[in-house]
N, C-alpha and C positions, 0 to 999 in steps of 0.2 A: 806399560800398556795397564797394567793392574792400577797405578795409582793413578793415570788417567783416568780411567774407566770409574773409582771411587770420587772421582773429582767431579764427573758428569753426574754419577749418581747423586751427590752429595747438594748439588746447583738442581738437579729436578725437583728433589725432596723439597728445596726451600721454595722453587718456585710454584709447585703444586700447595703450600701451606699460604705463600703469600698473595695466590690467585684466587683467593676468598671474597676478592672484593665486590663481587657481584652477589655475595651472601646477605640476605637482608634479616636473618634472625640475629638475636643474643646468643654468643655463645660462650661457654666457659674455658677460658684459656690460660695459658703460661706467658708472660708477656715475655718474659727472660728468649724463649724459645721464637716470640715473633721478631723479636729484636734479632738474634742471633741469623734468622732467614733473610732479613733486610740485609744484614752487612754482607753474608752468602752471595747476595744478587749484587752488590755494590761492588765486589771484591777486586773486579779490576778497577775501578776508579782508585782504590787504595793503593794500588801498585805504585812504584817508583815511575816517573814521567820525566819526560826531557827537561821541563820546568822546576820540579820540587824530586826531593826523595821521597820513599815511601811514607805515607799516614799509618802512624800506628796507634792502633784502638786499644786502649785500656778500658776492662769491662770491671765495674766495682761493684757486682751485683750483692743487695741486700738479700734476706730471707721474708720474697713477696709472697702472698697468698695467689692463688687463682683466681682472676678478677672474672664478671657476668660484663660482656661487652661486643660491640660490633668487632669482631676482629679483622677482618679484610679494611675496613675504614682506618683503624690506628695503625695496621703495614702501612695505611700511605701516609699518617703523619710520621712515621719513623724515617721513611723514605724521603720525604720532602725536607725534613731538618737535616738527615745526615748529606744529603745532596748539597744543603746549603753549607755546611760545615766544608766540606769536600771543595766546593769551590772558592768559599773565603781561603783556605789551605793554600788551593793551588796559585792564587794569585800573591801569596806572601813574597814571592821572590823577586818579583819585579815592582814591590811598591817602596818608594824611597823612604817614606814613613817608618818601615818595618826592616830596613836594611841593617839596622843595629842587632836584630834578632836573628841572623842567617845563621847562627850557632845552633839556635834552637830548633828540634827536629818537630816536624809537624805531627800534630796530635789530637784524636778525638778523644774523651774520655765521657765514659756511660754509667753512671751509677743510681741505682733503684734503693728503694728503703720502704717501710710501710709506715703512716702516720696515723694517731689516733687524736682527734680534734676535740675541744671541750667539752661535746655534745656526743664523746664516745662513736663517733661515728669512724669508721676505719677507711682508708685513702691508701693508694700507692702512688706513690713520686717517682716520675721518672727525670734524671737530669742529663742533658746532651750538650758538652762543652767542648771547644775548639779553641786554641792558641793561637788564632788566624789574625785578620786585621782589625776585627771590633767594627764597631758601628758609630757613628757619631748620636747623640740623644736625639735631635731630627727626623734622622733614619729610624732609629730605634723605633719612637714614635709611630711611625707608619707602614711598619713590614706587615701589617695584618691587615692592612687595607687591600682591597681586590685591585688587583693591575698595577700596582704599585711596584717597580723592580730596579733594583742600581747596575743591573746586568746590562751588557751591551745588546743593542739592536739584534734580536734573531736568537737571543741565548736565554731569554726568560719571559714568561708571560705576566708575571707577577700575582700568579693566583693559587701557586704551591701553599703557601703560608696563611694566606685568606681562608682555603679551604681545610687548612690543617686545623685553624680556629675554629669554624663552625662544627668541625665533626667531633675536637674535645669540648666545648663549651655548649653548644646545642643538642650535640646527639648524645652526648656521654656526661653531661652536668659536671663537668670538670673545669681545670683550669690549665691556661696555656700563657705562659710569661715568659719575656726574654730580657736579661740583665746583659749588658756590652759595654765597652770601652772601647776608644779607636786605641789601638794597637797592644789590647790584652786580651782580644778575643771575644768570644761570645758565648752565653748559658740559654739554653732553653730548656723551662721547668714544667713538667705536663705533669697536671696533678688528676687523679680516676679516684672516682668513687669505688668502692671496692664489689656493686654490684648497680647498674644502670637500669632506669625501668623506661620500658620499650612503650610506646605511644600510645598503645590498648591500655597499659598499667597505669600510663599517666591519668588516663581520662577517668580509670577506675579510682585510681586514689583520689583525685579531685572531687 
């Protein structure tokens, strides 16, 4: 009962943090905490299923600063990318192309680091990689298009990554890139400025 109560408390706390989706103000946040809260919500999806073993999550967190951002919207980005990774790993077991990799345990690797560009501007970078099926170049070039999906009818709207791209690039003046190769998994790279300007600040700045 004690263990169960603690798990419930952890999930409730994660949901409270994640549910800032409707907040419109910029917040100073710890992105590691946001990622951890998202993983807690998705914990049931990471457990062993009839079609695959448990997905191992490896976190290689660097020393990154707090950033000024729309926290709830970034939570949505982390959720969308992690769900895509989980879905990719879930389909490996039944795919002929990847049968040679049946001895490879499904894994998601999350890495963070601080970058400083040539203009001495500070950025925070988050890489989310999986060792799933990967994508062809044709598919990879279209993943950020609205309504584009490779999932069966009824299992995907094709909007998750399109919305994520809009949040990262348009709302945060950052970058969202993807590298992938068939049979070698996929990596999504989110690069965010240390401070994001609100619409009002942007107008004032101009």
